[in-house]
C-alpha positions as CSV (number, residue, x, y, z in Angstrom):
1,M,-6.3,18.0,-41.5
2,N,-7.8,15.0,-43.2
3,I,-9.5,12.1,-41.3
4,R,-6.5,9.7,-41.8
5,T,-4.1,12.2,-40.2
6,F,-6.5,13.0,-37.4
7,A,-7.0,9.2,-36.7
8,M,-3.2,8.7,-36.7
9,L,-2.7,11.6,-34.3
10,S,-5.5,10.4,-32.0
11,T,-4.0,6.9,-31.8
12,L,-0.5,8.4,-31.1
13,S,-1.9,10.5,-28.4
14,I,-3.7,7.5,-26.7
15,L,-0.5,5.4,-26.9
16,T,1.6,8.3,-25.4
17,T,-0.9,8.8,-22.6
18,N,-1.0,5.1,-21.8
19,A,2.8,4.9,-21.8
20,A,3.0,7.8,-19.4
21,M,0.5,6.1,-17.1
22,A,2.1,2.6,-17.4
23,D,3.1,1.0,-14.1
24,N,6.8,0.3,-13.8
25,P,7.8,-2.7,-11.7
26,V,9.5,-1.6,-8.4
27,A,12.1,-3.7,-6.7
28,F,11.1,-3.9,-3.0
29,R,12.0,-5.7,0.2
30,I,9.9,-6.6,3.2
31,G,10.5,-4.8,6.4
32,E,9.1,-5.5,9.9
33,A,5.8,-7.4,10.1
34,Q,3.6,-8.3,13.0
35,F,0.3,-10.3,12.9
36,F,-2.0,-12.0,15.3
37,N,-3.4,-15.5,15.3
38,G,-3.2,-16.5,11.6
39,D,-3.6,-13.0,10.1
40,N,-1.1,-12.2,7.3
41,V,-0.4,-10.0,4.3
42,T,1.8,-11.2,1.4
43,I,3.0,-8.6,-1.1
44,E,3.4,-10.0,-4.5
45,S,4.2,-7.0,-6.6
46,V,4.8,-3.2,-6.4
47,T,4.5,-0.9,-9.4
48,S,4.9,2.8,-9.8
49,S,3.6,5.3,-12.3
50,G,7.0,7.1,-11.9
51,D,10.4,6.2,-10.7
52,G,9.9,4.0,-7.7
53,F,8.6,5.7,-4.6
54,E,9.2,9.2,-5.8
55,A,6.9,12.0,-4.6
56,G,3.8,12.2,-6.8
57,A,4.0,8.7,-8.3
58,T,1.1,6.4,-7.9
59,I,2.2,3.2,-6.2
60,T,0.1,0.1,-6.6
61,V,0.6,-3.0,-4.4
62,T,-1.0,-6.4,-5.2
63,G,-1.0,-9.5,-3.0
64,T,-3.0,-11.6,-0.7
65,Y,-4.3,-11.2,2.8
66,T,-5.5,-13.7,5.4
67,L,-7.8,-12.3,8.0
68,N,-8.4,-14.9,10.8
69,S,-8.5,-13.0,14.0
70,T,-11.8,-11.1,13.4
71,D,-14.8,-11.1,11.1
72,E,-13.9,-7.9,9.2
73,A,-11.4,-5.1,9.1
74,R,-10.1,-2.4,6.8
75,L,-6.9,-3.2,4.9
76,C,-5.1,0.0,4.1
77,F,-2.0,1.2,2.3
78,Y,-0.3,4.1,4.2
79,A,3.2,5.5,4.8
80,T,4.3,6.2,8.3
81,R,6.2,9.5,8.4
82,N,8.4,10.3,11.4
83,P,8.1,13.0,12.5
84,K,4.5,13.4,11.4
85,P,4.0,16.6,9.3
86,N,2.4,19.6,11.0
87,D,1.7,21.5,7.8
88,P,-1.7,20.5,6.3
89,A,-0.1,21.0,2.8
90,E,2.3,18.2,3.6
91,I,-0.5,15.7,4.4
92,S,-1.4,13.7,1.3
93,T,-5.0,13.2,0.3
94,E,-6.3,9.8,1.1
95,L,-7.7,7.9,-1.9
96,D,-10.5,5.3,-1.9
97,S,-8.0,3.1,-3.7
98,Q,-5.8,2.8,-0.7
99,R,-8.5,1.3,1.6
100,L,-10.4,-2.0,1.3
101,K,-13.0,-3.5,3.6
102,V,-12.1,-7.1,4.0
103,K,-13.8,-10.1,5.6
104,R,-12.4,-13.2,7.3
105,G,-10.6,-15.5,4.9
106,T,-7.8,-15.4,2.3
107,N,-8.3,-13.1,-0.7
108,A,-6.4,-11.1,-3.2
109,F,-6.0,-7.3,-2.9
110,K,-4.9,-4.4,-4.9
111,L,-4.3,-1.0,-3.2
112,S,-2.9,2.3,-4.7
113,K,-1.8,5.6,-3.2
114,V,0.2,8.6,-4.3
115,A,3.7,8.6,-2.7
116,A,4.6,11.6,-0.6
117,G,8.3,10.9,-1.2
118,D,9.2,9.9,2.3
119,G,8.0,7.6,5.0
120,G,7.7,3.9,5.5
121,P,5.0,2.3,3.2
122,H,2.9,-0.4,4.9
123,I,-0.1,-2.6,4.3
124,T,-2.0,-2.7,7.7
125,F,-5.2,-4.2,9.1
126,Y,-7.4,-1.7,11.0
127,G,-10.3,-2.4,13.3
128,P,-12.8,0.1,14.6
129,E,-10.3,1.5,17.2
130,S,-6.8,0.9,16.0
131,A,-4.3,-1.0,13.8
132,F,-3.8,-4.6,14.7
133,G,-1.2,-6.0,12.3
134,G,0.7,-5.1,9.2
135,V,3.8,-5.3,7.1
136,Y,6.3,-2.6,6.1
137,F,7.9,-2.7,2.7
138,G,9.9,-0.4,0.4
139,D,13.2,0.1,-1.3
140,E,16.6,0.7,0.4
141,S,15.7,4.3,1.2
142,N,12.3,3.9,2.9
143,V,11.8,0.3,4.2
144,W,11.2,0.2,7.9
145,M,13.1,-2.8,9.3
146,K,12.2,-1.8,12.9
147,K,9.1,0.3,13.5
148,G,9.7,0.7,17.3
149,W,6.2,-0.2,18.6
150,S,3.9,-3.2,18.8
151,Y,0.4,-3.4,17.4
152,D,-2.4,-4.2,19.9
153,A,-4.2,-7.5,19.4
154,P,-7.8,-7.2,18.3
155,K,-10.2,-7.5,21.2
156,S,-11.6,-10.8,19.7
157,V,-8.3,-12.7,20.1
158,P,-5.7,-13.3,22.8
159,A,-2.5,-11.4,22.3
160,R,-0.2,-13.9,20.7
161,P,1.6,-12.0,18.0
162,V,3.4,-13.7,15.1
163,I,6.5,-11.6,14.4
164,G,7.8,-11.5,10.9
165,G,4.7,-12.9,9.2
């Protein structure tokens, strides 16, 4: 194989790999949201390395958050599964890319996780003890329009939730 052929094959290989890893836009809708005292999450785009929220695809969510109720929190991208899996093989590995330490204010975020194929995806604020606000999103098959419970207000603020963002 000559150098020109090798260079052409290498370039083709890189282009093919990049195309396979390309993020495809995903149509999504917003489900139930609950926030306290000025906190908010706005989802601007959802992309997938596969076909939507299919199992094994890497889902990437970009948007902005406003954290007003406390000085800092973790902003996390998870999927609530009901019922929760009992088999450790069914529990997906948590990636660093699905958690972000955030501070008071309004800033952009980008979070990614590998889809398990079921469950309700959500972006949620977490304090040291529990979740205290978030938004569900997804497609017709997995968006949670009614989660069935209420977040607890962070200890630093009175419990005056803002339902629906």
